[in-house]
N, C-alpha and C positions, 0 to 999 in steps of 0.2 A: 698207817702210813699216809702222808699227805698226797692227795691226788688232785691235780689241777682240774678245773671245770672243763667240760668239753668245748672245743673250738667250734663256734657256729659256722654253718655254711654261709656262702655269700648272701643268700636271701634271709638268713637269720641274723646278720650283722646290724641291721637297721636300728634296733633299739639301743645297741651299744654305741653307735657313732652319732646319733641324731642330736645329742645334747651338746656336742662340741661346737658345731656352727652357731647354735643359739647363744651359748655363753660368749664365745669369742666375738661374734658380730654385734652383740649388745654391749660389750665392754669397750670395743674400739672407739665409738664416738666420744667417750669420756676423755680419751687421750687426744682426740682431735680438738675438743673444746679447750682442754688445758693448753694444748699447743698454740691455739689461736690467740690466747691472751697472755701467754708467757713472753718474756723478752725473746727476741728473734733466735738467738743461738739455742736456748733451752727449748723454745717452741718447736724448732726443727727436729730436735731430738724426740719430743713427744709425738710429732707428726710421723716420724719414721717408725716409732713404736706402734702407732695406730695402724700404719700401713702393714707392718708385719702381722699384727693381729687380724687385720682385714684379709690378708693373703692366706693366713692359716684358716680363718673362718670360712672364706670362700672355697678353699681347697677341700675342707671337710664338708662343706655344703654339697659340692660335686659328688663326694663319696656317699653322703647321706641320700641324695637323690637317686644315685645308681643302685644302692642297696635297697632303697624303698621301692623302686620300680621292680626289682627282682622279687621282693617280698610280696608286693601287690599282685603279682602273677600267680602266686600260690594260695591266695586267700579266696575263699568262696563266701560271698556275703549275700544278704537279702538286698532287695531293690533300693531301699533307703540308704543302707550302708554303702552300697555301690556308688550312689550319687555323691556321698561324702568323700569316698575314696578317690573318685574322679576329680572332684574339686581340690582335694588335698594334693594330688599329683600335679594338676595344672598350676596351682599356686606355687608348689615347690620348684617346678621348672622355671616359672617366672622369676622367683626369688633368686635362683641360680644365675639367671641372665642379669638381673638388676645388680646383684653384688659383684658379679664379674665386671660390669661396667663401672661401678663405684670404685672398685680396686684400681682400675686403669686411671680414672679421673683423679684419685688421690695421689697416685704415683706422678701424674703430670703436674699437679699442683706443687709437689715437693721438688721434682727433679728438672722441670723445664727451665726455671730461672737459673739453676746451676749450669745446665747445658748451654744456655744463652750467655752465661757469665754476667748476669745482671743482678743487681741488688733490688729486691722487691720493696717498694715503699711500705711503711708500717701499716697504713690503712688497708692496703691491698692484702698484706700478709694476714690481717685479721679478717677481712671481708671474705676472701676465698674459702677458708675453712668453714665460716658461718653459713655461706651459701651452700657449700657441700653438705653441711649437716641438715639443712632443710630437706634436700633430696634424700639424704640418708635416713631421715625420720620416716619418710614414705616407705623406704625399703624395710625399716625395722617393723613398721606396722604390718607390712606384707608378711614378714617372717613370723611375727606373733600370730597372725591369723592362720598361717600355714600350720604352725605348731598346734594351735587350738583345734583345727580340723583333725590333725593326727591324734590328739588327745581324745577327741570325740570317738574316733575309731576304736581306740583301746578301751576307754572307760564307759562309753555309751553302748557300743555295739560288741564289745568283747573280742575284738580282732587282736590276735597275737602272732608274733613271728615264730616260725618253727625253729627250735633250738636243737643242736646236734644230739642224737641219742634219744629223742622223744618223737612220738607220733601223735601226741595229744593235740587235739584241735579244740577250739572253744565251741561248745555246743551252739550258742547263739550265732556265731559267725559261720557255722557250717550249714546254714539253711539257704535254700534258693528262695527266690521271690514268691514261689508258689507254696510255701510251707512244707516242702519236701526236705528231707535230710539226705546228705550225700555221704556215702561210705568213704573212709579214708584209709589208704594202705599204710604200711610201715614207714614209707618215705614221705608221708604228708601229701601224697598225690590223691586227688579226688577221683572217684570212680563213678559208677552208675548211681542214679537217684534211687532211694528206697522209699516206699510209701507207707 
């Protein structure tokens, strides 16, 4: 009989949610670019679609950061992996703030002219999204570097999230900076060091 997979705990959700913000936030600028060069009525439609993608991506980025912080608290790593983990967390928090701000800026670009009941000249309608994309590019680079550091944790240092129903830890990620291994109980909690 079919049995669904176990539902991960909050700290085990990170690998399941992390790909959503990456995909959504890297697709959104394509819609901004199309919106900037399309005729104004169609262009606004593309810009609104980009805003929706950006809102979904930013919301899922908040979720990814929260689950990542919870997962990071349960990981025991060596000194080098700890430095990468710290950098990954800091970059993720910065990316969350940057994309939150970019979401607000794009909403202002789209809705302020409508609220002021003014028609935006075509050159301004094209220029604002292009300027926005310049800043968005910096955010996308930050997002890519954040993802790269997360990938290093998994593929270089063997760090894995604890999935419901398992207590298996990655041997390489279960070492302290002094070459000691830590015992892990059934709930993934670390205990005393063993020599």
